[in-house]
Structures are given as structure tokens and as C-alpha cells.
N, C-alpha and C positions, 0 to 999 in steps of 0.2 A: 504493499500500500504505500503511494507516494504521499508526501508531506501534506499537501492540499487535502487529500481524501481523509488523512489521519485526523488533520485539524477538524474538518467538517465532521467527522465522526464523533470526536470528543464534544465539539459544541452540541450536538443532538442528544448526547448522553447528558451532558451538564443541563439542558433545558428540561430533559424527562425527569432529572433529579429534583429540578427545582418546583416542578408540578406535581410530581408523584410522591416524593418523599419528604420535601418541604411544605408541601400542599399550598402552595403559592397561587393567587389567582392569574388568570390569563394575562391580565393588565400589569401585574407586578412582574411576571416573567418577562412581558414585552419590555418593561422599563429597565430590567437587569440586562436583556438582550441590547438595547439602544446604547447604554453605557458601555458595554464590553465592545460593541462594533467600534466606537470612537477609538478606543486604544488600539483594536486589531488594524484599524485602517489606518493609525499612525506608525505601528510598527511594519505594516506592509509596505510602505514607502522605502524603507531601508532593507527590505528583503529580510525580515528577521521573523523566524517561526516563533509562534507563540509559546513553545516549549522551550525554547532557547533564550526567552526575554530575560535580560539581566535588571539588576537595581537602576542600572543607567537609563534603562529604557523607560522605566515608569518615572523618573525623575524628569527626563527630557520632556515625556507626555505631560506630566502636571505643569510643567514650564510653559509648554506650548498652549495649554488650556488657559494659563493665566495671562499669558501675552495677549489673547484674542479676547479677554475681558470676562473670563468666566468667573462669576461670584466664588468666593470661598465655600459658602454652603452648598452651591452646585457641585463644586470640585469635590468637595468632600463625599457627596453621594455619589458620583461618577467613580471615583478610586474605590470607595467601598464597594460598589457592584462589581468592578474589575477584579478586586481582592477575592470576592465570594467564589469567582470562577478559580483563582488558582488555589484557594484553600480546598476546592474540589480536586483539582488534579493531585495535590499531594495526599488527599484523603483515598484517593482511588489509586494510587501508587505510580500515576504517570511521572510524577516529580517527587524527588526526595527531599527537598527543601523547598520553603516558601521564598520565592524571590522578592517579595514585597514586605517581607518581614522587618527590614530595616529602613524601609521608606518612612520619611517624615510628613505624616499626613498633615493636611490643614487642621487647625483647630476646629473641633467639632462646635458647631452652633449651640449656644444655650440659651436659646430664646424662651422667655417665661411669658407666657400668656396671661393675660388678665384673670383675676379670680374673683368669684362672686361671694360676698358675704350671705349668710343666712337671712339677714333683713333686706339683701337686695334680691334674693330668690323670692322672699315673701312679697315684695312689691312687684315683682314681674308676675307672680300668680295673682296679685291682688288687681292687676290691670287687665285681668281676663274678664270677657262679659259672659257669665255663666247662664245668661238667657239666650244667648246666641247657640246654632245649632250645633258647633263643635266646641263650645266652652269648657264643658266638663271634660271632655277629650283631652283638649289642650293642657288643663290643670293637671291631669293624670300624667301625660307627657312630661311636664316641666318636673314634677315631683319625682317621677321614676328616674330620669336622667340625674337628677342631683341625688337622690336616695341610692342608687345602684351604680352609678358611675359608669354606665353603658356609653359605647360608641354609637353614634347616629344609625349606622347600618345594623348593629346588633339591636337596637330599639325597633327599627322597622321589620326586622324578622323575627321580633319575639312573638311567639304563638301562645294559644291559650293553653296548649297542652304543656308548655314550659312554666305554668305557674303552680306553685306549691304555696298558696298564700296562708293556708292554714298553719303551715311549717315555718312561715316567715322566709321562704326562699323562692328564688327564680332561677330557672337553667338558661344560660346563655351561650349562644353559639358564637364564638370568636373567630380572629383570624386562624385561616387554616382548618377551618371546621372543628376546632377544639372547643369543648364545652367545660364551663365551669358553673358551679353553683354560688350565688351571690345572695346575701341577705338582702331583705328588703324591709323598709319601714312600715311601722303602722300607720303613719300618715300616708304613704303611697298606697298601702293596700287600701286604706279608706277611700282616696281618690279614684283608684281603679273601680272599685266596687260601686261609687255613685256613677261611674262613666259606664259599666256594665248594664245599669237598669236602662241606659239608653241605646247602647250598642245592639242589645238584643232584638231590637226592633228594625233594625237595618237588613234589609235583603240583599245580602252580599252575593256578588258574582262567583260562579263554582270556581273552587280553588282557592279562595280567599276566606273562606269560613273560620280557620283557624288562627288568623292575624290577630293580635291583640289591639293595635291601632289601625282603625281603618277611616276611610273617607265616607261620609254619609251621602255625600252628593255621587261620588264616583263609584261607590260600592264596591270598593277594593281597598287592599293594604295601601300604605303611605309610602310614598319614596322620599329618599334622602333631601332631595331639593324642597319638597312641601315642609318637611320639618325644619329646614333651614330658613325659609319664608317666615314660618310662623313665629320662630324664636325672634328673628330680626323685628318683626312688627311688634312683639308683646316687650320686647327691650326698649323700643323707641315709645311706646305708650307708657312705660314705667318711668320714663325721664332718666333712664341710666345711661351715662356717657362713657361707656366701656365697649371695646371690641368683644362683642360677645356671639359665640355661635353654639350650636347643640354641644360642641366638644369641651366649651367652657365651663359646662356643668361637670362633666368627666373630671377635669382639673380640679375644680373647686371641691368635688366630692373627696378626690385623693389627698388635697391639701388639708381639708377639716379632718379627716381622719389622722393626719400625721400630726397637726397642730393639738389634736386631742390625744396623743399619747399611743397611737395605734402602732404595732410592729410593722416595720418597712416588708418584711416577707408576707404577712397578711396583707397588706395593700397589693403588693404585686400579684397574689393570688386573685384578688377581687378584681384587679383591673385586667387580668389574663396576659400580663406582660411575661413573655418568656425568659428575659434576662433581668437580673434585679438592677443591672446598671440604667435600664431603660426607666425603672420606677425612680431611681435616684435622680435622674436628669429631670424627670416629670415632674417632681417635686418643687413647689415655690418656697424654699425654706429661708426665713429670716434669720441671719447670721447672728443679730443681737439676741434674738430668743434662744438660738443654740447656746451662745456664751452663757448667758443666765441658766439655762438648764445644766451647762458643765458646772459652772461656780456653784450651783446648789446641791448637784447629785454626785459629782465625781468626788470620791474619797480624798484625792490628792489636793483639791481646791478646798473641799468642805473643812479640812483639818485647820486651814489658816484662819478660819472664822472662829474658832474655839476660844 
């Protein structure tokens, strides 16, 4: 098999790995492919085979991307996509060592989105017109997002058969079709039950009967865009001047847990993060608060106040 055919075969195996073993969506696999193609096109100009790429090739690629104005955030993502391929090659025995191991990656962006306080969530819910057709549904959505820390896609795909309200849990299907059990607050349960008294009168289209959150007008499950628009309208009505999306409620959920003293491993499990590092980056941590916690609770610091 010549080098071109071998490289093509490796790429096919890699994309199968992403799809079947990592359970990535088609869109995610395509994104990884586009990032990898940028690097492969770069080394193709120097007749370098992917299996022969050295640290200098990756450094040159990163430099070339920077020179054409690629933002550090985008460059980080692209390099991580390329690195995924080379880690796959090491894992499958095609390479003995990771040629990107010593690459100086651009600093990973630490963007911390806005967080909503409990009072602000209450203001958003208070802005809902409960006499409107979808009023109680929208209140149940806001409370479920905030109480359970769901991604908007997880909220839209939530099924009636996923609810264990008497036990205080819901079953959530996250990225890679991985399922987790998440506690649900009594307030969220209450708002859902009020919504269900209205939902049971909606004549839903076939195939939509099991979705928890549905459109009374369309008679089907909600799309992500519909939830985004609903949240944007309610935030404006509540007079909150923050950048708020459905994901803001997820971040606020995690931050509230952390500030309340929850173990970060427990937060990781409830958010459905595969890596604890994702959870650590996700948290909006007040360093002043952390210093106070250390001074109060760490024995090496506490002994000075004796």
C-alpha cells in the first residue's frame, strides 16, 4: 500500500473511531475533520507524510495560522483537533511517540460567562405571563434549567419516561448518548406538575407524545432555537442587563452548587462532564472567597489565629 492510500485508510479509521467509539455527532466529526484538513494541507505543500510529521511541522503550522489572523481561541481548537488524530495514531500503534507532546499550545481561553443570582432567576420567572398559552410551560423550563443544569439540547430531548419525580430525579441523555441521573428540586417538580395539567390537553403529532416540553401551537417537541428565543424575551422583560442564554442557567446551577459547598466531583457528575478539568474551567470562582475559605478552614492558616 502506498503512502497516499495508507494515509486515507488511517483517516477513515480515525473518523470511525470518533463516530463509533467516542460517540461524537456527525457535526462534531465534521468539525474535527475540517481542523485536521488544515494541517494536512499545510504539510502536503512540503511533501511531508502525516506519519512523519515532527514538532517543527506543528510549530510552523501554528505560526502560519497566527500570521493569517487566526484568533488564539480558534488556533487552540484547531490544534486540539489535530492532536486528537495524533493521539489516535499512538493509541493504535501507528506511532511510538506523540510528535505534538512538546508543542507549546496557545493558552486555553478562560472565558467566564455571566452568572444569574437566585433573585435574578426569580425576576425572570416573575416576568412570565402565566395567563398566556405557554406561560406555565416556560416557567417550568426556566426552573428545570436552573435546578438541573441541563444543556438546552438535553432539555429539548427530555422525555416523560425520563422523569422520576416521586424519587426526585430525572434521567438525562447527554453528549455521546451517555445517560446520567440528576436530582430535581421540589420547586421544579411543582412547576412541572402545574404544566402537565395543561400539557395533557394538547393533541400532539405522532412521535412527539413522550417529549416533556412541547409547543401547543405546533403540537410537537421544542427546538433549541425556540428555547433560545423564549429565554431572550424573558430576560429583556425582566430588565436584566446580562448576556443570558439557556446555557447561562447551567453555569449558574454549577456556580450555586460550588458556592454552597458541593464537592466538585459531584458537580462533574451532575453536569455530565467526562473530564474534571472541564468542570474546573466551567466554574466561576471568586478568588477572594477562596482565600477566605483557606484562611478559615486550612489548619496551617487557622493556627495563626489562635
